[in-house]
C-alpha positions in Angstrom: 33.7 -64.5 11.5 30.9 -62.2 11.0 27.0 -63.2 11.1 24.6 -61.1 9.8 20.5 -62.3 10.0 18.3 -60.2 8.3 13.6 -60.8 8.8 12.4 -59.2 5.9 8.3 -58.9 5.5 7.0 -58.6 2.2 3.2 -57.9 1.3 1.7 -61.2 0.7 0.6 -60.6 -2.4 4.2 -60.4 -3.7 5.8 -63.3 -2.1 6.3 -64.8 -5.5 8.2 -61.5 -7.0 10.1 -61.5 -3.9 11.9 -65.2 -4.5 12.3 -64.5 -8.2 14.5 -61.5 -7.0 15.8 -63.3 -3.8 16.6 -66.6 -4.8 19.7 -65.4 -7.7 20.6 -62.9 -5.4 21.3 -65.4 -2.6 22.9 -68.0 -5.3 25.7 -65.3 -6.1 26.4 -63.9 -3.1 27.2 -67.8 -1.9 29.2 -68.3 -6.0 30.7 -65.5 -6.9 31.7 -63.9 -3.6 35.0 -66.1 -1.9 34.4 -63.9 2.0 30.5 -65.2 1.5 30.7 -68.1 3.3 26.9 -69.1 4.1 23.7 -67.1 2.8 20.2 -68.9 3.2 16.8 -68.0 2.7 14.3 -69.0 5.0 10.7 -68.3 4.8 8.8 -68.5 8.2 6.4 -70.9 7.8 3.6 -69.6 10.1 3.7 -66.2 8.1 4.9 -67.2 4.4 5.5 -63.4 3.8 8.0 -63.2 6.1 11.7 -64.6 5.3 14.6 -64.5 7.4 18.6 -64.6 5.6 21.2 -66.0 7.5 24.8 -64.8 5.9 28.0 -66.0 7.5 31.1 -64.1 6.5 34.9 -64.8 6.7 35.2 -61.2 7.9 34.0 -57.7 7.9 35.9 -57.4 4.5 33.8 -59.5 3.1 30.7 -57.8 4.3 31.5 -54.9 2.8 32.1 -56.7 -0.4 28.7 -58.5 -0.8 27.5 -54.7 0.2 29.3 -53.5 -2.9 28.6 -56.3 -5.4 26.6 -56.0 -8.2 24.4 -58.1 -7.3 23.5 -57.1 -3.9 22.9 -53.6 -5.5 20.5 -55.2 -8.3 18.6 -56.8 -5.4 18.9 -53.4 -3.7 17.1 -51.5 -6.8 14.7 -54.5 -7.4 14.0 -54.6 -3.9 12.8 -50.6 -3.6 11.2 -50.6 -6.9 8.7 -53.7 -7.0 7.6 -52.0 -2.6 8.7 -55.5 -1.8 9.4 -54.9 1.3 7.2 -54.0 4.1 9.3 -53.8 6.9 13.0 -54.9 7.4 15.4 -55.4 10.1 18.8 -57.3 10.8 21.2 -58.4 13.5 25.3 -58.0 12.9 27.7 -60.0 15.2 30.7 -61.9 15.6 30.2 -65.5 15.5 31.1 -66.9 18.5 33.6 -70.5 18.1 32.8 -73.4 20.5 
């Protein structure tokens, strides 16, 4: 399985707008993508304008399918047009089974 951890900082005055676009995208990923096993959005408690996305995919093909999905492309467009991202970093890894 492939894990993807994404940290996004949004302008403090655009938190509500960010949530309006990320929430349906996360829901779509979980419900429309068979290879998406987890997609959670976490708001950092002491920095409420920072969000961490925790994603888990069945394999690399599922990651690529996610990136090409219409809801993912729409999210990317909405984030760019709304100037909703100050900074973004991500870590792609292979889940180590226990």
